[in-house]
N, C-alpha and C positions, 0 to 999 in steps of 0.2 A: 922626566917631569914627575913631580910628586902628585899624589892623589889630592892633597889639600889644595894645591895650586890649580889643579884641573877643576875642582868643584867651584873655586872662586871665579875662574874664568867663565864657567857655565852660568853662574848666577849673574855675573856682569852682563854677559851677552843676552840673557833672558830679560834683565831689566831694561837694557837698551832697546831690545825688540819690542817690549811692552810700551815703552815711551814713544817709540816711532809709530806704532800702530795707533796709540791714543792720539798723538799729534795729527796723524793723517785723518782720523775720523773727525777730530775737532775742526780742522781746516776745511774738510769736505762739507760738513754741516754749515759752517760759517759762510762759505761762498755759494753753496747751493741755496741757502735760505738767508740772504743778507738782511741785516736790520734795516728797517725803513729809515729813510732820511727825514729831516725835519719837515719838509714839504709833504712827503708821503704820509707822515704821521698826522699832519694837519688835515690832509684830504680824507684820511680814514676817519678822523673824528667828525668832520663835516658830513661824511656819508652816513655814519652811525646816527648822528643827530637828525639827519633828513629822514632816515628810516623810522626813527622813533616818532617824529612829527607826523609822518604818513600813517603810521599805525594808530596814533592817537586820533587823527582826523577820521580815519576809517571807523574807529570805535564810536566817536561822537556821531558820525553819520548813521551808523546802525542804531544807535540809541534814539536819534531823532526819527528815523524811519519807524522804529518800533512804537514810539510814542504817537506818531501820526497814524499808524495802523490801528492802535488801540482807541484813539480818540476820533478816528475818522468814520466810525460806524454810526448806525442810527442812534440818535439820542434826542428824543422829544418828550419832555416831561409832561406837557399838557396832554398829548395824545396817549401817553402811558396811563395817565389818570383816567382818561375816558375809556380806555380798554379795560381798566380794572372794574368798570361797571358791568362788564359782561361776565356771566357765570363761567363760560367756557374758558375765558382768558385766565380767570383766577384758578380754575382747575389746572390749566396748562402750567401756570406759574408754580403751583404746588408740586406738580409732577416733575418739573425741571429741577426744583430744589431737591426733591427726593432722588433724582437721577444724578445729582452732583454736577450738573452742567453749569459752566461759568458764563455762557452767553446770556445777555439780558433777555428776559421773556418777551418784551415788546419787540425787540429787534428780531428774535427768532420767529415770532408770530407774523411779522410783516414780511420779512425777506424769505422765509422758508415755507410758509404756509399760504399766506394771502396772495402775494404777488405772483408766484408760479401758477396758482390755480386760476387767477384772473387772466393772465397772459395766455395760458393754454386754451382756456375757454374762448377767449376773443379770437385767437388765431384759428382755432378749429372752426368756429362759426363763420369767420371771414372767408376762409378758403373752401368752405363747404365740406369739411371732414368731420363728421360726427364722432368717430372714435377718438380723434384728437381732442375734441371738446370734452369728451367724457374723462379724459386723462387729467383735466384741470382739477376737479375735486379729488381725484385719486392722488395727485401730488400733495395736496394738503393733508389727506389721510395718511399718506406715507410718511410725511414729516412728523405727524403726531405719533405714529407707531414707532418711529425712531426713538422718540422720548420714552415711550412705554418700554421698548426693548432695553434701553440703557438703564431705566429705573429697575426693571426686573433683574438685570445682571448685577446691578449694585446691591439690591436687596439679597440676592442669592449669595453674593460674596460676603455680605455682612453676617448672614445667618451661619455661613460656613465658619467664619472667624469667631462667632460668639462663644462656642464651647471652650476654645483656647483662651479667650478673654476671661471667662468665668474661672478657669483653672488658674490663671495668673492672679486674679483678684483673691481667690481662695488661698493661694500660696503666700501672697503678700499679707493678708490678714493674719494668717497663722504665724508669720514671721514677726508680727508686732506692729505692722503698719496700720494707719487709720484708713477708713473707707475712702476718703478723698485722696490719700497718698496712693492707695491701690489703684484707683481710677487713673491717676497720673502715670503709674507704671504701664498700664494698658495703652494709654495715649502715646507714650513714648516708644514702646517696644513693637506695637503692631502697626501695620500699614493701613492705608485708606481702604475701605471706608470706616471701619470700626475705630481706627485710631483718631480720625478727625472728629467723629461723633463724640467719642469719650473726651477728647480734648475740649470740645465745646462745653461739655458738662463741667469739667474742671475749671474752665474759664468763668462760667456762670457762677460757680460756687465761690471762686476767688473774688468775684465782684460783689459778693454779699447776697446773692440769690439763694433762697433755701434749697436744700437738697431735693425736697419733694417737687418744687416747681421746675428745677433743672431736669429732673428725670421725666416729668410730665411733658416738658418741651421736646425731649427726644422721642417720647412715645407719640406725641402729636405729629412729629415730622416723619416717623416711621410707623404710621398707623396700620400698615398692611402686614406687619410682622407680629404674630402673637407671642413669639419668644421674647421680644423686647418688652412687651406688656407684662409677661410673667416675671421677667427680671425686675422691672420697676416695682411691680406689686410686692414681690418677695422682699425687696429692700425696704420699701415703705412700711410694710407690716412688721418687719423685724425692728425697725427704728421706733415704732409705736408700742409694740407688745414685748419686745426683747427676744432673746434667743441667740443661737449660734449662727451668725450670718455665714461664716465659712462653710459650715456643714450644709446649710440651705442651698448655697450657690453650687456646692459640689454635686448635690443631688439633682439640681436643675440642669447642670451641664451634662450629667449622665443621662437624664431624660431626653435632652435634645439629641445627644449622640445616638441613643436607641431609636429615636424617631427617624433619624437619617437612615439607619439601617432598614427600618420598615418601609420607608419611602422608596429606597432602592429596590427592595423586593417587589413592591407594587408596580414600580416602573418596568421591571423585567417581565412581570406577568401580564401587564397590559400593553406591552410593546407592539404585539401583532394587531391589536384592536386600534391603537393609535395610528399605525402605519396604514391600516385599511381606511381609516377616516381621512387621512391626508390624500390617499389615492382617489377615493371617491369624491373628495372635495375639489381636487385639481383636474380630474379627468374631463369634465365638460369644457373647461377653459382650453385645455390642450386640444380637444377635439374641434372646438370652434376655430382655433388658430390654424390647425391642419386643413380643415375644409376651406377656410378662407384663402389659403395659399395654393392648394392643389385642385379644389373644386369650387371656385368662387361663384359660379352660376348657381350652385346648389344653395348657398347662403346669401345670395345677392339681395333678396327681399329684406333680410334682417338689417343690412347696412344702408339700404337706399330707399326705404319706405318708412312712413311715420309709425305704422303698426309694428314694423320690425324694430324700430328704435324703442318703442314702449315695451315690446317683449324682451329685448335685451336688458333693459333696466329692471324689469320684473324678475328675469332670470338671475341677474346679479344679486338682487335683494334676497330671493329665495335660497340661492346658493350660500350666501353669507349666513342666513338663519340656520340652514342645515349644518353647515360647518361648525357654527357655534354650539348647536345642540349635541353634535357628535363629540366635540371637545369636552363638553360638560359631562357627558356620560362616562368617559374614560378618565376624567380628572377626579381622583379620589383624594379627599382631604384627610390628612392624618393629624 
């Protein structure tokens, strides 16, 4: 047999073998995964439609629940107007706005401060537990300090972001942007809280409010931050007297960063004094709790006599005053 005929036979056998393997694979897939019949296709469509309807119903139910949750809270316009006559409520309202809290002030005042205080006081007096009655005002004070804490955290974050915001404004001004456009860059690029505050300024300016009034609104809202006041003052003076605003804001950002460094050095130098103040301020309370648990007979007159109750109140007041004085001693303003 010639070599040519041998090669031809090999190619023919190889083609037949390939065809056989391909046919086997095709029929195997066909019969292992047969195409659904007309009835099965209809059932599949019905099932898919039912799943889609269930998903849509679930989404609508969640939306209704969310709406009910948002609208189901306390909402009394008349009582809110009466509360606004109280100086403390107006102060709390301002603090919550500065803290960026979305809860309505009247709802927070009623549900988080007033009601817990009254319930604990009434329950403590009803069952004869004076310490529980003392926790009533403490609950309201704790809710107030939650607002103070959130406000302080938001202010600290704002001040930390301010040098970066000034650098962005400086770069935008040097690139040819207007002051309003530079504020828009900060509002877009930086996160809350400085992004939201600058977006409020841009929105006010777009609504036709003068730049001076828009900046004064931000200063009024963030009245505890001297850096914001310096920023607004620098911008307003430059708009009236002229000058290189980019250079002014660059120097202001440098000054703020240098003050951060100085505050860090002061914090490291006064760390021991602050820790001592915290220990001295908390030691009497821990000592009273320990004696009440392990030597109750020793402190029994404090809890079960009128004179003891008066002395406890006096001790709490004096302890608070002492803690406040020690805090002011180590709190160095830069």
